[in-house]
C-alpha positions, 0 to 999 in steps of 0.5 A: 380864267381871270376874265371868267373870275370877274364875270361868272364867279363874282356873279355867283358870289353876289347871287349866293350872298343875296340868297343868304340875306333873303334867308337870314343866314350867315354860314360858318362853313361853305362846301362846294361839290365839284370845285374844279379850280376853286375859283368860287371858293377863293372868291368867297374867302376874299369876301368872307375871310371868316368863313370855313371853306371846303371842297369836294373834288374827285380829279386828283389834278384839280384836288392838287390845285385846291391844296396849293390854294390852301382849300381843304379838299376831299378827293373823292366823288360826293357819293363816297364823302361819308367822313364829311357828314353834317359839316356844311352850313351851306353847300353849293354845286354849280352845273354838275347835276346834269352829269349825275348818273343817279340824280336822287343818290347825288342829292341824298349825298348832299343831304348827308353833308349838310347840318340840320337846318343847313341849306344847299344851292345848286345850279344846272340845266332844265329841260323846259328852257326855251333854247333846249325846247327849240333846239332839242337835239341840235342844242349844244347843251345836249351831248351824252354821255356828258350831260345826261339829265335834263330835269323839269321845274316840277321834277327838281321840286319832287327830286329834292323833296324825295331826297329829304329836303324842305323849302325847295325853290327853283328859279331860272335867272338865265339871260342867254336863251334867246342869244343861243337860239339866234346864234345857233340859227345863224350858224346852222341854217338846216335848223328847223325853227317854228314860224313863231321862233323865226318871227321872234328872231327878226325882232329888234334888240329891245324886243328880244331882251323883253322876251328873255326877261319874260322867259326868266320871270316865268321859269322858262330859261334852261339855266336853273338855280335850286335852293332847299333846306335840311329839316331841323 
């Protein structure tokens, strides 16, 4: 967990900080949906001790861990978290939306938890990502009933707007799509790749890095970040 803290979570902290700076916002209260062990909120508190941190976590065991870490937690699913309405200046949720049975209801719950003018930032899987498009049913990301929603870029935009949000922005800052395809092909020779993919995977490391940069810049990575604001 400590190694993961140093890489994944600190990277998320930096990205959220950059987002806040770009929007000129200084959140006083941050709420995380599906907070798990609370590592993101811990790291945020370390960097910003003046900020109030809140967690929504339905697992009793994980909720207990959060309380031990002195993180205020509501032990329920987000759709039933009505007692925390309009408490968050910034709401975060990482890699959960692909698990949601009703993505619209899921986002409408976020809407109710954010103050007017507040922001949400979430991450999740997108169907237009290179690795998912190439591997499809062979993709390790596709395993119902756990991951059941893979939304397109336009789909994310429309979904957030239907939930009431404005200023919706979708980016795909993923860095692993090419590696995922390469590793999958090396592990399973039965995977049928097209001629282009086979040719691509024979290129040297610098070419592959440039192709990954292309995927990121053109919203073709499967790792999506979506931000949106609740209207004033």
